N, C-alpha and C positions, 0 to 999 in steps of 0.2 A: 493775569498776563505776566509771564516772566520776560524780563527785558535784559539785553546785554549791550554793553558799550565798548567802544574801542579803547585801546591803551591811552591814546592822546586825550580822549574825553575824560577818562577816569583820572588821569594825572592832573588835568586842569581842575576837576572837581575837588580832588584831594588838596590841591594848592589853595583853593578858596576856603575850604573847611579848615585847613591847618592854620590859616591866618586868623581864624576866629577862636582858636583853642590855645590853651597853655602849651608850651613846648613839650613835645613827646606824648601828648594826650591821645593823638590819633593812633599812634603805634600801640599804646596801652589798651585802647579799645579793641584793636585787632587781636592783641595777645590774650586779652581776657576771653574773647570768643573762642580763640583757638585752644586755649587751655581747658575751657569748659567742654569743648567737643572732645578733646583728648581724654579728659577724665571720664566722660560718659562712655567712650569706647573701651577704656580700661575696665570699667565696671561691667560692661557687657561681656568682655573677654575673660576677666579674672574673677569677677564678683567683688572687686575691691580696687582702690586707687593706691593706698599706702603699700609701699614695698614693691610696686611695679618698676620695671626697667624701661626707660625711655632714652632714645638716642636722637640728638638734634644734628642733622646734616646742615651746616650753616655756611652759606655763601657770604659774599662780601657786602651785599646790598641790604636794603630795608627788609626784604623778604627774610633774610637770615636773622635780622633783628627781631622781627615778629616772632620767629620760632624760638629765639633765645629767651625773650621775655616770657613767652608761654612756658618754656621749660623751667624758668625761675619760679613761676607760680606753682607749677606741679612739684618742684623740689620742696617748696615750703609746705606741701601736703604730704611729705614723706616718700616721694617718688625718687628713685635713684636715676638722676638725669646726667647723661654724658654728652658732651659736644664734640663733634668731629669738624674742625674748621677746614673748609676747602680752600681758603685763601689766608693762611696764617699771616698775621701782621695787618690784615685788612678786614678782620672780622668786626662786626658792629660792636664798638667799644662799650657803649652803655648796656647793651643786651648781654654781652659776655660778663661784664662786671656784676650785673644783677644775678646771673645764673651762678657764678662762682660764690657770691656772697650768700646765696640761698642754699649752698651746699652741693651744687653741681660740680662737675670736674671735666677736665679736658682729657680725651681718650689718649692713652699711650699706644694702644693697638686697636685701630678703628675696626678691623675685621673681626676681632675677638668680641668687642662689645656689640657689634651688629648681630653676631650669631646668637647672642644671649638676650637680645632686646624683645620686649613685648610690643612696643610701638616705636615707630620712627617718624619724626617730623622731617619732611622734605622741604628744606629752606635753601636749596642750592641756588636756584635762579627764580626770578619773579616774572612779572608780566612784560618786562623789557627784554627778556632773553630771545635770542634768534639762532637758528641753525643747529639746534640740538645741543646736547651736553658737550662740554669741553672734554678732550681726551682724558685728562687726569681725574675727571669726575665719574667717568663711565664705570670703572671697577667698583667704586663705592656704591653707585646706583644699583649695579647688578647684585652686589652683596646684600644691600637692603632688601631688594626684591626677593632674593633667594633665602632670606633669613627666617621666613615664617612669621615675622612680625607684621602687625598692621601698619601699612604705610599711609601716612596722612600728608597730602600735598598742601603746602601753605600758599593759598591764593590761586595757584595754578601748578599742575605737574611740571617739574623742571624738564626743559627740552622741547616743549610743544610751543606752537605759535599762538599767542593770545588772540590776535585779531582775525585769523583765518581758519584756525582748526587744523592747520597742516602740521605734519611731523617730518621735518626735513633731515633729521639725524637721529641719534639714539636719544630716547626720552625715558624718564622713570614712570612706570605704571603704578598709580596709587590705588589703594582700596577706597579711600575717602579723600575728597578735596574740600577744604574749608576756605571759602572765598569771601572777600570783604567788600561790603558796600554795594556791589552789583555783580551780576554775572558777566563774564567775558565771553565773546563769541566762541573761543576755542573750547569752552566747557560744554557747549551745546552742539558742536559740529564734529563729526568724525573726520579723520581718525583720532584727533586729539581727545574727543569726548570719551573714547574707550580707555584712555589713559587716566581719566579723572575719577573713575569709580563713582560712588555716591557723592553727590555735590550738596554741601550745606552752605547756605548764605548767612553771613554774620552782618547784622546791621551796625554800621559805625557812624551813622548820621550823614551819609553821602547823598541820599536821595534829593534833598532840596537844591543841591548844587549840580545835578545832572540835567541835561536838556530834556525837553518833553518828547523828542523823537529819538529813539534808540537806533543802534545799528541792526539789531536783531531782536525778534520777539517770538515767544512761544505761547500758543493758546493753552488755556487751562479749561477745566470742566465748565466753569461759569461763563467763560467767553464763548465756548461752543454752544451752550444752552441759549445764550443771548442771540447768537447769529442764526441758529437752525430754524428754518421756516416752519411754522405751525399753522395748520388750516383753521379757519374760523367758520362761524355759522353761515357766512356769505360765500364760502369757497365753492367753486365747481371745478371740473377737471381743467378748464382753460385758465381759470384764475390761479390754480395751483401750478400751472405750467405744463406744456407738452414738450418732451424732449425727443429729438430724432436721433436714432442710432444707426450708423452705417458701419457694419462690421461683418466679419465672417467670410468664408469662402468654402468651396468644395473641399479644400484641404483642411481648413480650420473651422468647421461649423460650430464647434464648441465656443469659439471666441464670441460668436453672435449671441449665444445663449447666456454666457457669463456677463457680457456687457449689458444686455437687456436686464438680467437679474439685478445688477448694480443700479441701473436706472430706476427700476421699479421700487427698489428699497429706498431710493433717495427722496421719495416724497412727491415727485412730480405727479400731476393728475393723470397723465397718459404717456405712453411710449409708442412712438412710430418707429418701426424697424424697416430698414431698406437694405436688401441684399439677397443673396441666394440661399441663406439659411432659414428662410421663412418657415418651412415645415418643422424644423427642429425647434425653432422659437415658439411656434404655436403649440406644439406638443407639450412644451414645458410651461409656457405662460400664455394661456388662451386669451387673456385680456389685451395682448399686444396688437397694435394696428400694423399690419404687414403690407409692404408695397415692394414690388420688384425693382423699382427705380425708373428714372434717375431721382435723386433726392429732391430736386426742385419741384417734382410732380407729385410728391408723396402727401402733401397737405400741410396744414398749418403747424408750425412748431415755434417754440420760444428759444430753443437752443439746439445745436447739433453736437454729437460726439461721433467722431469718425476715425477709423484706423485699425482697431484690433482685428487681427486675422484677415486683413483686407488683401486678398491676393488674386482672386478671379474676377471675371466680368460681373458687373452690376447692371443687369438689364441689357437689352440688345444694343450692341455698339457702344456700351458704356463701360470702359475699363476703370481700374482704380484711379488712374490719373484724372479721368474725366469726373469721377465721383468726388474726389477731393476738391477739384477746381469748382465744381458745382456748389459744394457746401461753402467753400470760402467766398464765393460770390454772393452769398446770402447776406441779409442785413441783421442777422441775429448772432448772439455769441456762439463761438465754435470752439470745441475742444478737439485737438488733434493728438493722436497717440499712435504708437507702434508703427505698422506699415505706412500709415498716413504721413509720418514724419519724414520718411525718405523721399516723399513726393512734394515737399514744400519748396516754395520759392520765397526767399526772404523779402524781396521787394513787394510781392503780392500780399504777404502777411502784413507788412508795415503799412500798406495802402488801405487796409480794411478800416471801415468806420465803426464797426462793432467790435467788441472785445474778442481776443483770441487767447486760448489757453493751450500751451504745449506741455505734454507730460512724458518726457523722455526718461529712460533709465540711463546709466552712465555710458553704456556703449552707444546708444542712440545720440546722446548729447555729444559724445566725442566725434561721431560722424558729422553732426550738424556744425560743429566748430572746426572740423578738420584737424583734430589732434588725436593722440593716442588715448585709449581708455584709462590707463593708469594716471594720466595727467588730470583727468576729470575726477577720478576717485580720490586723489591726494589733495586736490584743491577745489572742493565742491562749491564753496562760496564764490570763488572767482568764476567758476564755470557757469553757475546759474545766473549770476549778474551779467556776464558776457552774452549769454543766450538771450536774456530778456532785452538787452540793449540792441543786439543785432537784429532781432525779429520784431521789435516793438510790440512784444506780447508778454503776457504773464506766463511764467515758466514754473512748473512743478517738476523738480529734479528728484526722481525716485532713487532709493538706495538705502544704505545703512543709516544715513541721516537724510530724511526727505526735506528739501528746501523749496520755498515758494518765493519767487522774485517778481516784483512789479516792473513794468517797463520804465517807470519813473525812478531814477536812481536815488531820489530823496526819500522814497518810501522804504521802511524797514523790511528786510528779508525776514520771512517767517520760517521757523524750524519746527518740525512736528515732533512732539515729545512722546508719542505713543508707538513709534516704530518698534518692530520686533522681528527677530529672525524667523518667526513662525509665518511671516508673510512671504518668505522665499519659496513660493510654490507656483507651478505653471497655472496661468489664468488669473492670478491675483491682480495683475495690472489691468486686465480687461474689466474686472469688477469695479476697480477704482475709476476707470474711465466713465463707465455708466453712472456711477454714483455722483461723480463731479459734474457730469453733463446734466444730470437731473437737478442738481442744486443750481446750476447756471439757469436752467429753464424756470426755476421757481423764483428767479429774480435776484439772487445773490451776485454781487460783483465777482469778477473772475478770481481775484485774490482771496476773497472770503470763501468762495465755492471750493477752490483748491485746498485751502487750509482746513476747512471743516471736513471735507471728504477724506483727506489724509488722516486727520485725527480719528474719525469714526472708523475708517478702514483698519487702522492699527489697533484701535480698541476692540473691534470685532474679532480680530485675529487673536488677541490676548484672551478674550473671553471664550473663544472656541477651543483654544489650546488649554485644556483643563489643568495641565501640569506646568503651564508657563509660570516661572517663579515670580513674575511681577503682577500676576492676577490676584486680586483679593476678593473675598466674599463681600466686603464692604463696598468696593467699587461696583460690583455687579448689582447689589441690592439698592444702591442709591442713584442709579442712573435716572435722569429726568424722564418722565413718562413719554415725552415726545421722541426720545431717542430709541425707544424700544423697537419701533418698526425698522430702524436702520441697522441696529446691531443685534437684533434678536435672531 
């Protein structure tokens, strides 16, 4: 599990750790990790460290100090290191002295040295920065990005918001971010995540001083393997769970087929389909139990997934509104997606005794919150928390970063690490709805069902897109056997 903590929490932990260490030791730990990462990148880029050219963009804070001390370490290895102070007279004194003593120098012409650099350390602002880069830093940031050098952000790309992942002004886009002690939310959530590049975590001994409950967490392979339900010798179709799918219409029969496909892949023992797309569903998946509706008359289920492509009548006298109301009146977990979301009443959802899982994309989330779509896209963490609180439901917010929020604000938000642009296809969300509904029916809590479904959904897209740059043969070959039915 990857975990991320807020700026305030990180600073409190650093304060506790610093009190136990000799003065300056914590910064030296960060600098050692940063210089090692920089040396590794130079070897990858040039085949050597000696003789490489490194530029340090140094702000006035400790972030700049980390970069300066790292530069000093590289200078002692024969690297030509030049510092560009963004706040002359307020540059970290100890770091600057160390760099100059090691043979580094201060730039006479910042733009000239940037144009010749092999690697640039972005130490302009740290985790406390807000509102984007200052105007005087913008030209240098643009020059660094346009130089062709590898840009390494120190702890966090300058200009992004550490706690929210928002980018409210101009920010420097890094190729690599070397972060210290723990991940920060902005390194895992777009749009800031896209500015971070590849993220490397350096252990500086902070973990014992961090609280047990983070702000954000991201499942990894072993977490998903632990959560994913696996049938036993005593399993039958009812013990494995029966999921009901209410989806599709005369206009969108494919939504029914895709949602049922996801449900069947999710490991439930059986799928009951309710809606006008029964013929299309049976033609593709003859094992499906089909009913014309209403949902409450379809038979026993352990969970419902309702909404994809839901536009026409579901049985005599039963329109989409009645179908959604019927499902929400049940005493089993319910997933609501797509067309079902526009028919929701917040008070009704809050009044349910069984769990509810909402799976909007940014446009649907904006409609539910009564805001513009760009507001959701730029502030995804705020939006998913607000939706979960307003509806008293677990919310899976789809998009460039998929987030899962619990209605309890004390529970960490989960971010999905397997998201990929290859998922940006029509019908992808319908499959996710069926998959998550199936996991709900198998007994997973709503937060776990949503998180596991998002993880496997993204992983499946990566494996299906043979040329996707983040797919590796090692990942494909080492999937746990229980996953193969889902992602195969």
